[in-house]
Each structure stands twice: as structure tokens, then as C-alpha cells.
DRENFI-813069 format. One record per residue (C-alpha): residue number from 1; x, y, z; residue in three letters. Coordinates in nm, 4 decimals, always signed. Example, Ala and Ser with C-alpha at 12.3 -4.5 7.8 and 13.67 -1.06 7.14 Angstrom:
// DRENFI-813069
+-----+----------+----------+----------+---------+
! num !        X !        Y !        Z ! residuo !
+-----+----------+----------+----------+---------+
!   1 !  +1.2300 !  -0.4500 !  +0.7800 !     ALA !
!   2 !  +1.3670 !  -0.1060 !  +0.7140 !     SER !
+-----+----------+----------+----------+---------+
***
This chain:
// DRENFI-813069
+-----+----------+----------+----------+---------+
! num !        X !        Y !        Z ! residuo !
+-----+----------+----------+----------+---------+
!   1 !  +0.5320 !  +0.5424 !  +1.0050 !     MET !
!   2 !  +0.7325 !  +0.5321 !  +0.6897 !     ILE !
!   3 !  +0.6025 !  +0.3680 !  +0.3478 !     ARG !
!   4 !  +0.7767 !  +0.0264 !  +0.2613 !     PRO !
!   5 !  +1.0305 !  +0.1070 !  -0.0082 !     ASP !
!   6 !  +0.9299 !  -0.1581 !  -0.2600 !     ASP !
!   7 !  +0.5801 !  -0.0942 !  -0.2465 !     LEU !
!   8 !  +0.3786 !  -0.0002 !  -0.5328 !     PRO !
!   9 !  +0.2790 !  +0.3528 !  -0.5383 !     ASP !
!  10 !  +0.0318 !  +0.5541 !  -0.8025 !     PHE !
!  11 !  +0.0343 !  +0.9464 !  -0.8535 !     GLU !
!  12 !  -0.3844 !  +0.9350 !  -0.8887 !     ARG !
!  13 !  -0.4868 !  +0.5854 !  -0.6876 !     PRO !
!  14 !  -0.8387 !  +0.5513 !  -0.7678 !     PRO !
!  15 !  -0.9426 !  +0.5601 !  -0.3813 !     ILE !
!  16 !  -1.2203 !  +0.7407 !  -0.2715 !     ILE !
!  17 !  -1.2305 !  +0.5963 !  +0.0844 !     GLU !
!  18 !  -1.0022 !  +0.4450 !  +0.3451 !     ALA !
!  19 !  -1.1550 !  +0.2874 !  +0.6640 !     VAL !
!  20 !  -0.9564 !  +0.2094 !  +0.9627 !     MET !
!  21 !  -1.2054 !  +0.0335 !  +1.2543 !     SER !
!  22 !  -1.1432 !  -0.1639 !  +1.5438 !     VAL !
!  23 !  -1.3499 !  -0.3766 !  +1.7362 !     GLN !
!  24 !  -1.3117 !  -0.4257 !  +2.1297 !     PHE !
!  25 !  -1.4886 !  -0.5686 !  +2.4238 !     THR !
!  26 !  -1.7653 !  -0.3505 !  +2.5842 !     THR !
!  27 !  -1.6723 !  -0.2212 !  +2.9120 !     PRO !
!  28 !  -1.9434 !  -0.3536 !  +3.1790 !     VAL !
!  29 !  -1.9841 !  -0.0265 !  +3.2988 !     GLU !
!  30 !  -2.0754 !  +0.1530 !  +2.9821 !     TYR !
!  31 !  -2.3717 !  +0.3657 !  +2.9415 !     ARG !
!  32 !  -2.4984 !  +0.4929 !  +2.6545 !     GLU !
!  33 !  -2.4899 !  +0.8385 !  +2.7907 !     ILE !
!  34 !  -2.1069 !  +0.8163 !  +2.7912 !     TYR !
!  35 !  -2.1181 !  +0.8634 !  +2.4063 !     ALA !
!  36 !  -2.1473 !  +1.2735 !  +2.4467 !     ARG !
!  37 !  -1.7967 !  +1.2279 !  +2.6760 !     ASP !
!  38 !  -1.6247 !  +1.0807 !  +2.4099 !     VAL !
!  39 !  -1.7565 !  +1.3212 !  +2.1344 !     TRP !
!  40 !  -1.6148 !  +1.5644 !  +2.3729 !     ALA !
!  41 !  -1.2698 !  +1.4499 !  +2.3509 !     LEU !
!  42 !  -1.2649 !  +1.5035 !  +1.9848 !     PHE !
!  43 !  -1.5263 !  +1.7815 !  +1.9439 !     GLU !
!  44 !  -1.3006 !  +2.0686 !  +1.8415 !     LYS !
!  45 !  -1.1489 !  +1.8926 !  +1.5320 !     GLN !
!  46 !  -1.4983 !  +1.6623 !  +1.4908 !     PHE !
!  47 !  -1.7810 !  +1.9600 !  +1.5443 !     PRO !
!  48 !  -2.0536 !  +1.7764 !  +1.3306 !     ARG !
!  49 !  -2.2516 !  +1.4725 !  +1.4955 !     VAL !
!  50 !  -2.4761 !  +1.2278 !  +1.3480 !     GLU !
!  51 !  -2.6838 !  +0.9062 !  +1.4641 !     GLU !
!  52 !  -2.6593 !  +0.6070 !  +1.3030 !     GLN !
!  53 !  -2.8000 !  +0.2501 !  +1.3489 !     LEU !
!  54 !  -2.5104 !  +0.0051 !  +1.5410 !     PRO !
!  55 !  -2.2878 !  -0.1975 !  +1.3626 !     LEU !
!  56 !  -2.3216 !  -0.5651 !  +1.4555 !     PRO !
!  57 !  -2.0598 !  -0.7490 !  +1.6444 !     ALA !
!  58 !  -1.8121 !  -0.9662 !  +1.3661 !     SER !
!  59 !  -1.5586 !  -1.2053 !  +1.3977 !     PHE !
!  60 !  -1.3947 !  -1.4148 !  +1.1463 !     GLU !
!  61 !  -1.4213 !  -1.8020 !  +1.2665 !     VAL !
!  62 !  -1.2076 !  -2.0801 !  +1.1211 !     PHE !
!  63 !  -1.2717 !  -2.4728 !  +1.1359 !     GLY !
!  64 !  -1.6363 !  -2.4440 !  +1.2655 !     ALA !
!  65 !  -1.8993 !  -2.7446 !  +1.1233 !     PRO !
!  66 !  -2.0667 !  -2.5961 !  +0.8448 !     GLY !
!  67 !  -1.8067 !  -2.2958 !  +0.8316 !     SER !
!  68 !  -1.8864 !  -2.0777 !  +0.5189 !     THR !
!  69 !  -1.5592 !  -1.8382 !  +0.5191 !     GLY !
!  70 !  -1.7817 !  -1.5409 !  +0.6132 !     LEU !
!  71 !  -1.7602 !  -1.3664 !  +0.9392 !     PRO !
!  72 !  -1.9611 !  -1.4357 !  +1.2304 !     LEU !
!  73 !  -2.2270 !  -1.1866 !  +1.2937 !     LYS !
!  74 !  -2.3717 !  -1.1227 !  +1.6690 !     ILE !
!  75 !  -2.6534 !  -0.9221 !  +1.7065 !     GLU !
!  76 !  -2.7941 !  -0.9268 !  +2.0486 !     PRO !
!  77 !  -3.2005 !  -0.9155 !  +2.0937 !     MET !
!  78 !  -3.1895 !  -0.8037 !  +2.4261 !     THR !
!  79 !  -3.0667 !  -0.4824 !  +2.6260 !     GLY !
!  80 !  -3.0439 !  -0.1303 !  +2.6054 !     PRO !
!  81 !  -3.0853 !  +0.0480 !  +2.2811 !     LEU !
!  82 !  -2.7119 !  +0.1321 !  +2.1271 !     ARG !
!  83 !  -2.6141 !  +0.4080 !  +1.8637 !     ASN !
!  84 !  -2.3372 !  +0.4755 !  +1.6115 !     ARG !
!  85 !  -2.2156 !  +0.8446 !  +1.6300 !     TYR !
!  86 !  -2.0617 !  +0.9836 !  +1.3363 !     TRP !
!  87 !  -1.8539 !  +1.2829 !  +1.4247 !     PHE !
!  88 !  -1.7391 !  +1.5051 !  +1.1308 !     LEU !
!  89 !  -1.4881 !  +1.7441 !  +1.0589 !     VAL !
!  90 !  -1.7184 !  +2.0468 !  +0.9298 !     ALA !
!  91 !  -1.6661 !  +1.9260 !  +0.5276 !     ASP !
!  92 !  -1.7443 !  +1.5983 !  +0.6003 !     GLY !
!  93 !  -1.4030 !  +1.4851 !  +0.4399 !     ARG !
!  94 !  -1.2892 !  +1.2604 !  +0.7556 !     GLU !
!  95 !  -1.5177 !  +1.1324 !  +1.0323 !     LEU !
!  96 !  -1.4874 !  +0.9445 !  +1.3180 !     ILE !
!  97 !  -1.7582 !  +0.6325 !  +1.4283 !     GLN !
!  98 !  -1.7964 !  +0.5581 !  +1.7841 !     PHE !
!  99 !  -2.0465 !  +0.3244 !  +1.9159 !     GLN !
! 100 !  -2.0080 !  +0.0956 !  +2.2827 !     HIS !
! 101 !  -1.7753 !  -0.1591 !  +2.1200 !     ASP !
! 102 !  -1.6136 !  -0.0154 !  +1.7875 !     ARG !
! 103 !  -1.3952 !  +0.2744 !  +1.6888 !     PHE !
! 104 !  -1.3443 !  +0.3865 !  +1.3172 !     VAL !
! 105 !  -1.1644 !  +0.6822 !  +1.1280 !     HIS !
! 106 !  -1.3272 !  +0.7203 !  +0.7480 !     ASN !
! 107 !  -1.1354 !  +0.9357 !  +0.5074 !     TRP !
! 108 !  -1.3220 !  +1.0198 !  +0.2255 !     ARG !
! 109 !  -1.3102 !  +1.1993 !  -0.1085 !     LYS !
! 110 !  -1.5757 !  +1.4605 !  -0.1269 !     MET !
! 111 !  -1.7548 !  +1.4872 !  -0.4710 !     LEU !
! 112 !  -1.6407 !  +1.8154 !  -0.6850 !     ASP !
! 113 !  -1.3332 !  +1.8604 !  -0.3965 !     ALA !
! 114 !  -0.9823 !  +1.8426 !  -0.4405 !     GLN !
! 115 !  -0.8830 !  +1.6641 !  -0.1175 !     ASN !
! 116 !  -0.6674 !  +1.4062 !  -0.2635 !     GLU !
! 117 !  -0.6037 !  +1.0801 !  -0.0698 !     TYR !
! 118 !  -0.3361 !  +1.1431 !  +0.2093 !     PRO !
! 119 !  -0.1713 !  +0.8453 !  +0.1853 !     ARG !
! 120 !  -0.1878 !  +0.5596 !  +0.4626 !     PHE !
! 121 !  +0.0636 !  +0.6661 !  +0.7171 !     GLU !
! 122 !  -0.1152 !  +0.9854 !  +0.8418 !     PRO !
! 123 !  -0.4264 !  +0.8396 !  +0.8418 !     ILE !
! 124 !  -0.3241 !  +0.5434 !  +1.0336 !     LEU !
! 125 !  -0.1059 !  +0.8089 !  +1.2922 !     GLU !
! 126 !  -0.4532 !  +1.0081 !  +1.3512 !     LYS !
! 127 !  -0.6326 !  +0.6639 !  +1.4234 !     PHE !
! 128 !  -0.3676 !  +0.5763 !  +1.6392 !     GLU !
! 129 !  -0.3470 !  +0.9203 !  +1.8364 !     SER !
! 130 !  -0.7436 !  +0.9115 !  +1.8805 !     GLU !
! 131 !  -0.7578 !  +0.5519 !  +1.9798 !     LEU !
! 132 !  -0.4826 !  +0.6414 !  +2.2358 !     GLY !
! 133 !  -0.7247 !  +0.9375 !  +2.3542 !     THR !
! 134 !  -1.0349 !  +0.7081 !  +2.3723 !     LEU !
! 135 !  -0.8046 !  +0.4563 !  +2.5531 !     ASP !
! 136 !  -0.6984 !  +0.6992 !  +2.8089 !     GLY !
! 137 !  -1.0527 !  +0.7939 !  +2.8482 !     PHE !
! 138 !  -1.1623 !  +0.4344 !  +2.9369 !     PHE !
! 139 !  -0.8778 !  +0.4244 !  +3.1727 !     GLN !
! 140 !  -0.9559 !  +0.7437 !  +3.3569 !     LYS !
! 141 !  -1.3106 !  +0.6417 !  +3.4193 !     LYS !
! 142 !  -1.1691 !  +0.3162 !  +3.5573 !     GLY !
! 143 !  -1.2834 !  +0.0322 !  +3.3001 !     TRP !
! 144 !  -0.9099 !  -0.0796 !  +3.2372 !     GLY !
! 145 !  -0.7474 !  +0.0055 !  +2.8823 !     PRO !
! 146 !  -0.9519 !  -0.0929 !  +2.5455 !     ILE !
! 147 !  -0.9259 !  -0.4292 !  +2.4567 !     ALA !
! 148 !  -0.9531 !  -0.4666 !  +2.0762 !     PRO !
! 149 !  -1.0681 !  -0.8374 !  +1.9454 !     ASN !
! 150 !  -1.1014 !  -0.7699 !  +1.5945 !     GLN !
! 151 !  -0.9440 !  -0.4849 !  +1.3417 !     CYS !
! 152 !  -1.0496 !  -0.3708 !  +0.9982 !     GLU !
! 153 !  -0.8635 !  -0.1926 !  +0.6873 !     LEU !
! 154 !  -1.0695 !  -0.0954 !  +0.3924 !     THR !
! 155 !  -0.9942 !  +0.1016 !  +0.0375 !     TYR !
! 156 !  -1.2913 !  +0.1832 !  -0.1413 !     VAL !
! 157 !  -1.1984 !  +0.2619 !  -0.5693 !     ASN !
! 158 !  -1.4187 !  +0.3816 !  -0.8258 !     ARG !
! 159 !  -1.3183 !  +0.3796 !  -1.2003 !     MET !
! 160 !  -1.5356 !  +0.5428 !  -1.4656 !     PRO !
! 161 !  -1.6552 !  +0.2891 !  -1.7664 !     LEU !
! 162 !  -1.6849 !  +0.5963 !  -1.9797 !     ILE !
! 163 !  -1.4345 !  +0.8485 !  -2.0730 !     ASN !
! 164 !  -1.4532 !  +1.2220 !  -2.1187 !     GLU !
! 165 !  -1.5579 !  +1.1796 !  -2.4825 !     ASN !
! 166 !  -1.8435 !  +0.9949 !  -2.3782 !     GLY !
! 167 !  -1.6841 !  +0.6984 !  -2.5055 !     GLU !
! 168 !  -1.7631 !  +0.2918 !  -2.3389 !     GLN !
! 169 !  -1.4622 !  +0.1453 !  -2.1626 !     PHE !
! 170 !  -1.4567 !  -0.2011 !  -2.2239 !     PRO !
! 171 !  -1.5538 !  -0.4043 !  -1.8685 !     LEU !
! 172 !  -1.2256 !  -0.5692 !  -1.8411 !     SER !
! 173 !  -1.0270 !  -0.2567 !  -1.9199 !     LEU !
! 174 !  -0.8958 !  -0.2299 !  -1.5251 !     TYR !
! 175 !  -0.8277 !  -0.5747 !  -1.4328 !     PHE !
! 176 !  -0.5280 !  -0.8297 !  -1.4872 !     ARG !
! 177 !  -0.7072 !  -1.1557 !  -1.5930 !     LYS !
! 178 !  -1.0875 !  -1.1106 !  -1.6705 !     MET !
! 179 !  -1.1496 !  -1.1696 !  -2.0146 !     ASP !
! 180 !  -1.5339 !  -1.0227 !  -2.0456 !     MET !
! 181 !  -1.5459 !  -1.1311 !  -2.4243 !     SER !
! 182 !  -1.6018 !  -1.4770 !  -2.2481 !     LEU !
! 183 !  -1.9540 !  -1.3634 !  -2.1468 !     THR !
! 184 !  -2.0900 !  -1.2729 !  -2.4702 !     GLY !
! 185 !  -2.3075 !  -0.9303 !  -2.4821 !     ASP !
! 186 !  -2.2618 !  -0.9235 !  -2.0621 !     ALA !
! 187 !  -2.2926 !  -0.5508 !  -1.9409 !     THR !
! 188 !  -2.2458 !  -0.5807 !  -1.5803 !     ASP !
! 189 !  -2.0766 !  -0.8147 !  -1.3130 !     PHE !
! 190 !  -2.0310 !  -0.8742 !  -0.9574 !     ALA !
! 191 !  -1.7395 !  -1.0953 !  -0.8084 !     LEU !
! 192 !  -1.5924 !  -1.1600 !  -0.4962 !     ARG !
! 193 !  -1.2960 !  -1.3408 !  -0.3855 !     LEU !
! 194 !  -1.1531 !  -1.3901 !  -0.0497 !     GLN !
! 195 !  -0.8049 !  -1.5175 !  +0.1144 !     GLN !
! 196 !  -0.7177 !  -1.6279 !  +0.4498 !     VAL !
! 197 !  -0.4678 !  -1.4000 !  +0.6113 !     ILE !
! 198 !  -0.2151 !  -1.6485 !  +0.8633 !     THR !
! 199 !  +0.0409 !  -1.5010 !  +1.1040 !     ASP !
! 200 !  +0.3859 !  -1.5926 !  +1.1434 !     SER !
! 201 !  +0.3331 !  -1.9474 !  +1.2141 !     ASN !
! 202 !  +0.0563 !  -2.0260 !  +0.9557 !     GLY !
! 203 !  -0.2126 !  -1.9636 !  +1.1945 !     ASN !
! 204 !  -0.5542 !  -1.8152 !  +1.0615 !     PRO !
! 205 !  -0.6486 !  -1.4963 !  +1.1743 !     ILE !
! 206 !  -0.8356 !  -1.3336 !  +0.9212 !     GLY !
! 207 !  -0.9451 !  -1.3101 !  +0.5693 !     ARG !
! 208 !  -0.8841 !  -1.0402 !  +0.2744 !     LEU !
! 209 !  -1.2226 !  -0.9718 !  +0.0999 !     TYR !
! 210 !  -1.2083 !  -0.8241 !  -0.2780 !     ILE !
! 211 !  -1.5374 !  -0.7267 !  -0.4043 !     ASP !
! 212 !  -1.5857 !  -0.5612 !  -0.7790 !     THR !
! 213 !  -1.9095 !  -0.5090 !  -0.9462 !     SER !
! 214 !  -2.0172 !  -0.2413 !  -1.2058 !     THR !
! 215 !  -2.2654 !  +0.0145 !  -1.0897 !     GLN !
! 216 !  -2.3745 !  +0.3914 !  -1.1291 !     ALA !
! 217 !  -2.2328 !  +0.6761 !  -0.9675 !     ASP !
! 218 !  -2.4526 !  +0.9801 !  -0.8203 !     THR !
! 219 !  -2.5270 !  +1.1488 !  -1.1763 !     ALA !
! 220 !  -2.6020 !  +0.7949 !  -1.3087 !     GLY !
! 221 !  -2.2292 !  +0.7079 !  -1.5283 !     ARG !
! 222 !  -2.1538 !  +0.3604 !  -1.5047 !     ARG !
! 223 !  -1.8325 !  +0.3043 !  -1.3306 !     GLN !
! 224 !  -1.6500 !  -0.0095 !  -1.1496 !     VAL !
! 225 !  -1.6589 !  -0.0495 !  -0.7821 !     ALA !
! 226 !  -1.3600 !  -0.2442 !  -0.6367 !     LEU !
! 227 !  -1.3289 !  -0.2817 !  -0.2647 !     THR !
! 228 !  -1.0604 !  -0.4449 !  -0.0879 !     LEU !
! 229 !  -1.1241 !  -0.5367 !  +0.3162 !     THR !
! 230 !  -0.8688 !  -0.6973 !  +0.5618 !     ALA !
! 231 !  -1.0131 !  -0.8169 !  +0.8827 !     ARG !
! 232 !  -0.8903 !  -1.0267 !  +1.1651 !     GLY !
! 233 !  -0.7542 !  -1.0511 !  +1.4991 !     GLN !
! 234 !  -0.4699 !  -0.8656 !  +1.6436 !     PRO !
! 235 !  -0.1713 !  -1.0338 !  +1.7735 !     GLU !
! 236 !  -0.2640 !  -0.9104 !  +2.1143 !     LYS !
! 237 !  -0.5742 !  -0.7445 !  +2.2737 !     PRO !
! 238 !  -0.3196 !  -0.3711 !  +2.2574 !     THR !
! 239 !  -0.3673 !  -0.0631 !  +2.0466 !     ILE !
! 240 !  +0.0473 !  -0.1580 !  +1.9079 !     PRO !
! 241 !  -0.0876 !  -0.4580 !  +1.7749 !     ALA !
! 242 !  -0.3788 !  -0.3087 !  +1.5990 !     VAL !
! 243 !  -0.1518 !  -0.0391 !  +1.4807 !     VAL !
! 244 !  +0.0552 !  -0.3419 !  +1.3611 !     ALA !
! 245 !  -0.2242 !  -0.5345 !  +1.1842 !     PHE !
! 246 !  -0.3107 !  -0.2099 !  +0.9850 !     LEU !
! 247 !  +0.0587 !  -0.1605 !  +0.8929 !     GLN !
! 248 !  +0.0762 !  -0.5391 !  +0.7765 !     THR !
! 249 !  -0.2844 !  -0.5495 !  +0.5855 !     GLN !
! 250 !  -0.2248 !  -0.2518 !  +0.3920 !     ARG !
! 251 !  +0.0907 !  -0.4092 !  +0.2353 !     GLU !
! 252 !  -0.1234 !  -0.6896 !  +0.1409 !     ARG !
! 253 !  -0.4086 !  -0.4876 !  -0.0042 !     ILE !
! 254 !  -0.1941 !  -0.2829 !  -0.1838 !     VAL !
! 255 !  -0.0032 !  -0.5512 !  -0.3275 !     ARG !
! 256 !  -0.3029 !  -0.7240 !  -0.3849 !     THR !
! 257 !  -0.4652 !  -0.4384 !  -0.5522 !     PHE !
! 258 !  -0.1491 !  -0.3968 !  -0.8009 !     THR !
! 259 !  -0.1696 !  -0.7906 !  -0.9027 !     GLU !
! 260 !  -0.5455 !  -0.7730 !  -0.9554 !     PHE !
! 261 !  -0.5318 !  -0.4983 !  -1.2112 !     THR !
! 262 !  -0.4054 !  -0.4427 !  -1.5280 !     SER !
! 263 !  -0.1055 !  -0.2442 !  -1.6700 !     ASP !
! 264 !  -0.3311 !  -0.0017 !  -1.8804 !     ALA !
! 265 !  -0.4917 !  +0.1059 !  -1.5416 !     ALA !
! 266 !  -0.1842 !  +0.1500 !  -1.3861 !     HIS !
! 267 !  -0.0363 !  +0.3966 !  -1.6884 !     GLU !
! 268 !  -0.3877 !  +0.5772 !  -1.6358 !     MET !
! 269 !  -0.3414 !  +0.6348 !  -1.2365 !     TRP !
! 270 !  +0.0261 !  +0.7076 !  -1.2910 !     GLY !
! 271 !  +0.2437 !  +0.4262 !  -1.1253 !     ARG !
! 272 !  +0.5711 !  +0.5217 !  -1.0169 !     THR !
! 273 !  +0.6979 !  +0.1886 !  -0.8658 !     GLN !
+-----+----------+----------+----------+---------+
***
């Protein structure tokens, strides 16, 4: 996997988490007890396990009467209880999430740790390999190949609003065309934007969400959060189509991030291209 030559790049990007996710059709024969077998596939590298509430099924829909442009979430009210499992490396910087219809890989920058962002390509290679391992397990069980119906790529960024000398940065520092002076004495903001993602024929297949707001970090210091998420349907219900979707949306996210943020911020982050 090769990074596009003309893609903007930064030496010190403010990213603290990258998430790759695929949602798939639950095999009819799947039972919750099989989650232990799934962990066994990855346990050597991911020796820690945690249980979480399941993620609801989510689909990007278009053209429905009264559609709001938000993803459709389907939450079944009956049937067996389902869990979501986190399989973590020893220090928690990477984890796999698994549930009956979802497989996710997270990279996280840990507090006070020197684990710098390893870049998209190595994470995608891991995700593709792990997804292939899960697919092999499904087929060995006689469930057939994984059938993806949605996939998602998320970049989570955090930028401080106070410098090392305790001086306050202006709210608009990180953004190219946001003039906070128009809001008078405003000290906080929250904004959501979304764009439709189309295929080569111009048909809508997903959306890009841009969410930004002010907040406080774990130490109470003010910062700006900027999260970009691309979610949609792969061209085919196959793993290669999922990989292709993620590669395409990575470019979309990086270019959108670059257009959305300011030249002053780019200098802080060491833009090289």
C-alpha cells in the first residue's frame, strides 16, 4: 500500500485516534459463545479483553421520505443479548473490537506515551490481515465469507487552546474560514458539517461527517476537538471492496482536513507537502 504522492502530509499531525470499521451481516448460525473463539484468533497479540455495550447497526440512507441525512440506526428489541468485546495489546495503544456484526481496529495515542501515529498504510495492512483471519474463521465454521454492508474510517484530532506559557489561543486559530470575532465574547463552539460521498457514477453511497467543538482534556485544559468520519457502503460485499473504500476515504479525509484547517496550524504541525 503506497501513500499518494500529492497527498498533504504533516510531521506532527494532531491525531490521537484512527478507527477502521466494517459492519457485516450476522451469520444465521452465530452464537455469542463463539466470541471466545474469535478472541483466540488474536489473543497472542491482544492478550487483554474487555466487555462493552454493543454498537447499534448503522446505515447511511438516501432519498427516504422525511430523511434527515443522518445514518439510520437499527436497534433490535428482542432476541439474545449481544456484547461487544475489546481485545487490547498490553499497553492499550491498539485494540480490536468485535461483535456479531462489527469488526473494528483502533490505534490510540496514549497519554504521556511516545507512540506516534504510525500512518494509515500500516494500520490498514493490519486491519485487512485481521479481517482476513476473521473471514477464514467464518468460512471454516461453514458460515460463508464475511458480507460487508457498511464501512467506516474515523480520524480523531485534539488541538490545545493554551500554549506552554499559559497563553490563550484564539478560538479560530486552527481553522481557515471561521471568524469567531463575529460571535462577540463567545468562549466555546460546536459545529457539524456533512458531505455526500458518491461513486464513480455519481450515486450516493455514504457521507463524510466533520465534527468540531471546544472541550477540556483529562487535566481540565481547554482544547479543540476535530473528528472526521467517512461512512458508507463498499462497492461490493467483499473485503477488497472495504479496503478500496477506506483508501479512497482516507484521501477525502486528509484533503478535507487540510482545506478546513489554517496555514498557521499547518506550520505548527510541520506540513511537508
